[in-house]
N, C-alpha and C positions, 0 to 999 in steps of 0.2 A: 564917188565919195570914199572909196577905199584907198585911192592913190595917196601915198604919203603916210598911211597908217602904220603903226608899229605892229610887227608880226613875229611870232616864233615859228620856226620850222622845227617840228618835233618828231624825231625818229630814233631808231636804235643804231643809226649810223650806216645802214646798208645803202650802197650806192643806188640800187634800184628803187629805193624809197626816197632818198634825198633828192635825186635829180628831178623827178616830177614835181615835188614840192617847190623847189627853187624855180622851175620853169613857170609854174602858176604864179608864184610870188612876184616874179619879174613882170609877167604880163599884167598883173594887177597894180604894179607900181608901189609895192609895199616896202617898208624899211625892215629888212630881215635881220633877225638874230637866230643863229642856229643853236638848237638845244639837243643834246643826245641823252637818251635814257639808257640805263644799264641795269635793268632788274636782275637780281641774282636768282639762281636755281629755281626754287619752287615758285617764286613770283613771276619768273619768265615763263614757266610751264603753265601757270594759271591764266596768263594773258590770252585773250582780251577780256575775259570775264572776271578775273580776280582783281585784287587791290594793287595799288602801287607798292613798290618795295619800301618798307619803312625807312631804310637808309637814305631814300631819296625824297622824303617828305619835304615840303617847302621850308621848314625851319631847320633842316639839317645842312651842315656846311657842304657847299658844292652842289646843292640840289639843282637839278635841271629845270625845276618848276618853281623856283623861288620868286616871290613877287618883287616889284610890281608887275601885274599881269598885262599882257599886250592887248591891243584893240582886236587883233585877229590872231588865230593860231591855225597853222596848216600841219596836219600830222599824217603819217602813213606807216603801215606795218603793225601787226597785231600787238606787239609789245608796247606800242605807244598809246593804245586805246585807253588803258586805265589812267594814264597821265592826262590825256585830253579830257576824260570824264572828270577828273579831279579839278583841273583848271576851270572847266566850265562851271562847276559847282562853286568852287572857292571864289571865283570872280563875281558871283551873284548873277551869272548869266550875261555879264557885260562883254565878255570876250567872245567874239564871233568865231565859232569853231568849224573847221573844214577838214574832212577826212578823205584821203585819196585811196582808192581801191576798197574792196569788200572788207569791212571791219570785223566780219564774222560774228557780229551781234546785231541787234536791232539798229537800223540806220539812224534812228532818232537819237542815238548816242551823241551825234554832232548836229550842228545847225544845217550843214550841207554835206552830203556825201557824193563824191564822184566815183563812178565805176565804169569800166569798159563795157561795151555793149554785149560782149560775149559772156559776161557775168550775169547771173540770174537775178541779182538783187535789184529791186525797184521800189519806189515809194515817193511820197509827195516831196520829200527833201532830197531826192536822189537825181543826179544828172548822169546821163549815160551817153558816151560818144564812142566812136570807133577806136580812137587811140588816146593815150594818156598825154597830159601836158608835158612840155619839155622845153629845153633851151635852144633848140635848133630853129631859130627864127629866120625870117627872110633877111632881116637886118644883119644878123650874125653871119649868114652865108655870103651876103654881098660884101661885107667887110673882109671876109676871108679871101674872096676872089680879088678884091682890090689890093690886098696886102698878102700875097702868097708866101707861105712858108718855103724857104729855099730847098728844104728836103723834099718837098712835094713838087715844086716848080721844076726841079731838075729832071723829073721823070717824064719819059716820052708819052705822048697821047696816042690812043685813048687810054685813060686811066680807069682802072676798076678798083673800087674800095671793097675789101673783104672784112666784114665785121663778125668776129667770132666770139661766141659766148663760151659755154662749157657745160660740164655735167651738172645736172640738177635733179630734183625729185622725179622729174618726168622724162628727162632725156639722158642718154648715154652717148659718148663719143667713142665709138668702137673703131677697130682697124679699118673697116670699110668706109667709115666716115672720114678718117684721116686721109685715106687714099683719094676720096672724092674731093676733099678740100684742097689737097695738094694739087690735084688735077686742075682745079679751077685756076690756081696761080700759074701753073705751067702752061695752060692753054692761052692765057693772056700774054705770057712772055713770048710764046711762039708766034703770035700775031704781030709782034713788034711793039706792042703797047706795054703797059706797066701795071703792076699790082701794088696797092697800098693796103697793108694788113694791120688791123688793130685787134689784139686778143684781149681777154678779160682775166681777172684773177681766177676765174673758174676754168680757164682753158687747160686741158691736160698737158702736163709737162712734155710727154712724148710727142704729142702733136706739135707743140711749140718748137721743140728741138728739130723736128723734121722740116718745119717751115723755115727755120733759121738756115738749115742746110740748103734749101732751094734758093733762098735769097742770097746766100753767099756765092752760089754758082752764077747768079745773074744780078749783080749789085746795081747795074745801071738801069735795070728794069723793075726793081722792087724796093719797097720800103716797109720794114716791119718795126712798129713801135715797140721798143723793149722796156718801156716803163721809165726810161731816163729822159730828162729834159721835158719841155712842155708837150703835153699830149696834143697832137695835131688832128684830133678827131673831127672837129668842125672843118678844118682844112681839107681833110680827106673827103668828107661829104660834099663840100663846095666844089671840089675839082674833079669829082668822079663823073665819068660818062655812063657808068653802070655801077650798081651796088649789089653785092651778094651778102646776105645777112642770115645768120643761123636763127632758126625758129624758136630756140629756147628762151630768148629775151624779147618779150612783147615791147619793152621800152625801146630797144634798138630798132625793131621793125618800125615802130611809130616815128622814130627820129629819121630813119632812112626815107620813108615816104613823104617826109616834110620837105625833101629836096625835089628838084624837077628831073632827077635821073631815074631811068628804069630800075626797078628793084626786083631782085630774084631772091626767093626764100628757100634756103637749104634746110631740110628737115632731118636732123640727126635721128639716130635710132631711139624709138620710144614715142612719147607724146601722150596726151590725154584728151578727153572730149572737149574740155574747156578751151584748150589751146587750139584744137582742131577747128572749133567754131571761129576763133579769131582769125586764123589763117584763111579759112573759107571766106570770111567777110572782107578781108583785105584784098584777096584775089578777085572776089566778085565786084569790088569797087573799080577794078581795072588798074589800080595803082601798083599792083605787084603781081608777079607770077611765081609759080613753083619752079624750083631748079630741076631740070630734067637732063642734065649732063652737058648743056651748052649755054653760052651767053646769048641773050636775045635783046633786041632793042625795039622800042615802040614809043610813039609820042605820048607823053603823060604830063599831068599838072601836079604841082605840090599839093599835098593834103596835110593840113595842120589844124587840129581841133583846139589848140591852146587858146586862140582868141575867142572862140565860141564858148569854151568853158569859163574863161575869165569874165566875159560879158554877162553870162548868166549868174555867176557868183556875185558880181558887182550889183546886179539888179536885186538879188535876194538880200544882199547886205543893206541896200537902201530900205527895203521893207523891214528888215531887222531893226535898223536904227529908228525908223518911224514908229515902231511899236514901243519904244522905250523913252 
C-alpha cells in the first residue's frame, strides 16, 4: 500500500542520515522529495527535545516543512526530530512518520522507529535489525557487474575495495592507522592484484595524501576516487573479491556485507561500547572478520536487512491506514 505514496526524506543533510532514508524509500517504492532542515544555533543545540527553528516554520519562505504534507515521512538525525514532530501534529496524524536510528527521545515520537540491534532502544513501534537500510541492492550490484566502469574494469584481479571513513567522536586515525591502511594497499599490489580506494569527507588529509603517493607509484594496480566524476562506490563493491572497511562507519559496514565478498573490518584507534557491540554482532554472524594484518577469504552470503525493514514498515503502514 505504500508503493507510489508521496514521501519526504527529512534530514539536516548529513550523508550518513540521507543514505539510509533513501535506501528505505527505494525499497518501499515511495515517490521521494528530499527536504533539508537547517536549525540555527540554539535550536540546533536543543534538538531533539526543543522546537523547530521559527525561521523554518511552515509559513516561512523556503520552509523545509511547508505543506501540502506527504503521505509518508522518513527522517534521521537528532536535528530532524522537532520537524518530524511538527509535521506529524500539523498533518493531523495523517502523515505516516518513520524515524531511522535512535531519536534520543521517546520512540513514540514517530509511528515507526528503526534502530540497529546494537542500540538499546526497544518498544512496540521499534524495529531492530543488524544493519541499516541502504541502496546497495542485489539489482544495483548486478547492474554494475553487467556495465563495469572502465576505471574499475581496467584493474587486474583480484580486486580489493578499501572503504575509508575518518575521524569521529569515537575514532581517531593516528600514524599507526595510516601505516596499517597503506600496508593493506601495498600488500594487495604485491600479490599482483589491485586496490580500489574510496575515502570520505572525514578522511584525514595526511592519510589521503599518502594514499595518493602509493597509487601514483602503482597506477595500473590502484584506483583512488578523488571526488571528481561519478562516484564508482557501487562499482567497487560489485567488483571486489575482498572488502576492507573502517569501523567508524556502521553504514559502510552494512553496505559492505550486502555484497557476497568477504568483509574485513579495520578498527582505528578509539571506539566505544555501542560500536563494539555492532562489530561483535557482525563478526558473530560470520559475515565479516576483524582485520589482523592480512587479507583472508572465506565463503559467505550477502546480508541485507533492507527488504526485511521495508516489509515490516509496509505491514505497519497498512495497520496505520486501517485505523483511519
